[in-house]
N, C-alpha and C positions, 0 to 999 in steps of 0.2 A: 324688736318685737314684730317686725313686719311679716316674717315667715310664719310665726305662730298664728298671727292674726289671719293671714291668708289661708293657712291650713285649716283652721277651725271654720272659717267661712265656707271653704270648699266642702267640709263635712256637712255643714248645715244645708248647703245647696243640694248635696247628694241625698240627704234625708228628705228634703222637700220634694225632690224629683221622684223618689221612691213612693212617697205618700200620694203624689199626683197619679202615679201609675196604679195605686190602690193597695199594694201589699208590701209589708216590711216585717221582719222578724226581730224579736228582742231575745237576748241570750244572757242568762244568769249563770255564770261559770263559778261555781262554789267548790269548796273542798270536799263536800260529801255528795253533792248531786249537781247535775247540770240541767237547767230547765230552759225550754224554748217555747215562746208564744208567737204565733203568726197572727199579725194584725191586718185587718182589712179596713181601709178608710173609705167612707161613703161620701166625704166632702161635706162642707158646712150646709149646703142646700138640702142635705138629707137628714138634718138634725130633727130628732123627735124628743119631745119633752119627757117621755117615759124612759129614755135611755140613761143609764148611769145613775149616780147618786149625787145630785147637785153639782156645784161648781168644782168640787175636788175631783170629779171624774172628767173634768175638762169639757163639760157639756156634751161629752160622749159622741163624737162624730166618727168613732171607730168601734169595731167589735173583734173579739177573738174568734178565729175560725179554725185554729189548730193548736194543740198543746202536746208536749211530750217531755218526759223526764228520763234521765238515766243516771246510773251511779257514776260519780266523777272518778276519773282515773288520771294519774300523773300530776295531781295537785297537792300542794302542801302550804298551809298558812295563807290560802287564797291566792297563791302564785303558782305558776307552771313549774313543775320539777322535771317531768319527763315529757318532752314535746310530742313524741309519737303517740303515746297513750292518750294524752289530752286531745290531740287531733282526731284520733279514732272515736273518742267519746263524743266530741262535738259533731263529727260527721253523722254519727248514729242518731243523735237527738234531733238534728236538723232534718235529716231524711224522714224520721218518724213524724215530725210535726208537719212537714210538707205532704206526707201521705194522708194524714188526717185532714188537712186543709184542702187537699186536692189541687193545689197550685204550686208553682215553682217560685222560690224566693231567691233573689240575688243579693239583697242588701240586708245587713244585720247591724243592730246596735247592741253593744255588750256593756256589762257593768263589771267592775273589778272590786274585790273586797279586801285584798291584801295591799301589797306595795307600800306599806308604811306611810299612810297619808299624814300630812301636816298642814295646819291652817294658819293663815296670816291675815291680819286686818290692815288694809292700806287706806290712805286718805289723800285727797287732792282738792284743790280749790283754784278757781279761775275768776277773772273779772268778765262781766257780760257787757261788751261794748254797745250792743243794741238795746240793752235794758229789758230784754225778753229772752227766755230760754228756747233755743231751737234744737233741732236734731244734732247739728254739728257741735253745739255747746256741750251737750251730754257726752259726745265722743271726746271733746277736748278735756273735760274734767276727768274722765276716766283715764285718759293718757297722762294727765298731770299727777296721778297717784305715784308716790315714790315707791319704787320696787326694790326690796332688799335682795341681797345675794342669798338665794335659797339653798345653796350648797351644790357640791359636785354631783352630777347625775340626777338632779331633781327636775321634774317636768311639771308644768301647769296642767291640771285637769279641769278645774272650774275657776272662773273669774267673774263673780256676780256682784253687781252693785246692789247693796242691801239698804242704803239710806241716802237721801239727798237733803241738803239744807240750802235754803234760799234766803239770803239776808238774815241769817239767824233762825229762820223758821225751819226746824228740823222735823224729821219723820215723814218726809215726802217720798212716796213710792214712784211717782212719775212727775217731774217738774216741767215737762215740755209745755210751751205756750203760756207759762206763767211769767209775770213781770218781776224784775229784781235787778240788783247790781252785782252781787257776788253769788256764785254757785259752788257749793262744796259737796263732796261725795265720799261715802265710805264703801269700800269694796272688800269682799271676802274672796281670798284666793286659796285654793286647795291644791297642794302639790303632792306628787307621788314619785316613787322610785322609777326612773326612766327605763332601766333594764327590764323590770317586771312588766311594764306597759308594752315595751317593744316585743317581748316574748308573746304577749297576748295578741298583738297585732299580727305578728308573723304566723302564729298558729291559725288564726282565723283566715288569713290569706291562703294558707296551705289547704284549707277546706274549700277553696274556690268560691269564697264569698267576698263581697265588697263591704268593707267596714264603713258605716255611715255615722259612727259616733261611739264614744266611750264615756261612761258616767261612773260615779262612785256608788257602790252598793249601799253604803250608809245613807247617802242622800236619797236614793230610790226607795229604800225601806221607810224612811221618814215620810216621804210623800204618800206612801200607801197606807201606813199604819196610824198616822196622826190625823185626827179630825180637824176641821177647819179652825175651830176655836183654839185648839191646842197649838196649832201652827201660828196663830195670831198672838196669843197671850204668852207663849213661851213654854216649850216642852223639850224633853230629850227622848230620842228614840234609841233603844239599845237592841241591836240585831244580833242575837246569839246564833251564830252559824256553826258549821262543822269545824273549821280551822281557825276562824277569827271571830271576834266579837266587835262589831262596829258600833260607834257612838256618834250620833249627830244631834246638834242642838238647833232648834228653830225658834224664831220670834219674828213677828210682823210678816209671817208667811215666807220668810227667807231663811236659808240655812246659814248660820253664822259661825259654826264650828263643826269639825269632823275629825275623828281619830279612830284608831282600831287597836284592840288588844290581841296579841298573837296566841290567844287561848280560845278554845271552843269546845263543842260537844265531843269532838274526836278524842280529846284528852280524857274526858270523863269515861268514854268507852275503853280507852287503854288502861285506865286505872282499874276498871272492873275486870278486864281480861287478866291483868297481872295479879290483882288481889285474889281472884277466885280460880286462877289457873285454867281459864277456858279460852276458846278461840275468839277472835275479834267478832265474828258473826254472832256467836252466842252472847257475847258481852253486849252487843248492840241490841239484841232482842231482849235481854234482861233489862236493860236501861229503858227501852221503849214500853215494855209490857208491865214491868214490876217496879220501875224506878220511882223515886220520890225524895223529898228533902226533909219532911217532918215525920219523925218516928213516934208512934204511940205504943201503948201496951199491947194492942192487938198485933202490931207488926212483929213482936217477939215470937208470937205463936204461929204466924203465917209463914209456912215453910215453902220454899221453892225447890223443886226437884231438878237438879242440874241435868240429870239424865233425860228428863222429859223435854228439856230445852234443846238438847243435842240430838234427841231421837235415838240415843244409844243407851238403853237401860242396862245392858249386860256389863259394860265396861265402866260406867260412871253412875254409881248409886249415891253420890253425894247430894246433900241438900243444905241450903243456907236459909236463914230467916230473912224476911224483907228488911228488918231492922239492920242486919249486917250489910245488906246492899245499900241502904240509905247511908250507913256509916262510911262506906267507900265513896259515894257520890258527893256528899255534902261538903267535905273539905275542899274539893276542887272547885265546886260552884262558889263557895265563899271566897276562894282566891280570885276567881274571875270577877266577882262583884267588887272586891277590894280594888282591883286594877281599874274597874270602871269608875268607882268612886274617886280615885286619884285623878282620872281624866276630867271628870265633871268639876272637881275642885279647881283644876288648872284652867278650865274654861270659864270660871266665875259663875257657875250655874246657880249658886246660892243667892246671887244678887238679882236674879231675874224676877219679874213680878209674879209669875206663875211657875211653879216648879214641878210640873207633872212629868212623870217618867212612864214611858210606854215600852214594854218588853215585847219583842217580836222575833221572828226567826224560828227555825226548827227546835232549838234548845229551849225556847220559852214555854214549851208544852210540858216540861217536867213538873209534876204536881208539887205544889208548895213553893214554887219559885217566886211568885209575886209576894207572898208573905215574908219570905226571907229577904228579898230585895228591899221591901218596905222597911224592915228593921235595920238593915245594914246601911242603906242609902238615906234613910230618914225622910222620905218624900212620899207623895201619893203615887202609887204604882198600880198599873193595870196591864193586863195582857192584851195586845193589839192584834186584831186580825186585819188583813188587807181589805181595802175597799172593794166592793163588788163592781165589776165591769161587765158589760154585755158580752154574752157568748162564753164566759168563763165557766168551765165545768166545775162541779162541786168538789171534786178531788183536788182542784188547784186553788182552793180558797183558804187553805190552812196558813198559819203564820210563816211556815217555811217558804212560801211563795211571795212574801212581801217585796223582796228585791225585784223579782220579775214583773210583778204587777205595777210597782212604782216606776219601773223603767218604761213600761207601756204608757203610763200616764205622762211621764216626762217626754217620751217620744212624740206623743200627740200634741202636747202643749208645753214646750220648753220655756223655762224662764229666760228673760233677757240676760245675755252675758256680754262681756266686753266686746267680743268680736261680732256682735249683731249690729254694731254701729259703724258708720263709715268713718274710719279714723283718718284724720289729716296726716299726710306723709311726714310733715315736719314735727309731728308730736309723738312719733314712736319713741318709747324709752330706749335708752342707749344700749348698754352692754349687759345689763343684769340678766336678761333672759335670752341671750344670744344662743345658748345651748338648746333652749327650748325651741327656738325658731328652727334650728337645724334638724332637731328630732321630728317635729311635726312635718317639716318639708320632706324628709326622707320616708316617713311612714304613711303620710296621707297626700 
């Protein structure tokens, strides 16, 4: 575990140095769009009470000084399919954001939405010889967690302690300086496909940028779309993106589960294109302007002129009713929600004290989605817009920017992870994550 530990600490130090210099960029590389936010850090001494929205905005010692988006290229299911096209799109969006900000950015933090994420719950326990919990004891109990074999090619993305227990007193978020004889810990580990992550790292490096961290898009979306009470009492965030639908479950302000479905809004667009025999661009426009999931009697009479959408009245005089369009979209959305329901069942979501579901992402803006999701998933469902942060333009406050905004919040105020503690050398786990050591050492 030593190389993974040192690699992650090196990334944290790189992020800290970039923040001290004052400027860092966050990059949300999705299947349908790539968004870049340039953040300027004023330092804690510059904190103003009017900044941000309470504690979830990290008491806001940063602001957005540059934003840019572009259509994603070379991406499929949240993973890089064509390296050259993705590199060109990343260069375009970073240069546009730098031009708006008026500064040069050297360090970037990215989030990944695909790569087949998988969650594991680990547990460890140690005896406290001093009868009091110190910083080293927290590191020792994290190292004492039994690490399973994650499988070939799997790499660790997040390793977060989510609960501590001291002599049977559970539910402690920070046990340091408390007295006791035995310390136990529960840790959530999120792994991803190593090849997909390596492709992302390589692509960003080809853009002449220094990578200061990688995070899960599902985790970032949950941070942006869930309010503080939902994170505390228990909630699931469903991020409907273009190529994937991410699912993250939070309780006690910690992410305890994450997964993704390899279906998204892009499949809905393809269904419309095939069903109506129109181009992909026209299908996307039909979905955005006329789409929905709940058909009424009025929708049978509301006709959509396909020639008007294409701008070619002479060759395409066809028209379809909005009810027909809804009939194409609804089966695919139902399939996505069924997959999400299976993931939530596997995560034990029904046993949580509060079972709030928050829909976010670009796909969540389809009219009628919240009502359909409430019926299919059987829970309280709402559409979640990302939290407002200082300097963010109005056109970047839509649900489709939840991942980018959540990544900005995570960049400014990251949660403690396993590599934030000084690990005793004799307590490194042995062989289970040796592949992960090598991967982080080679890439960071």
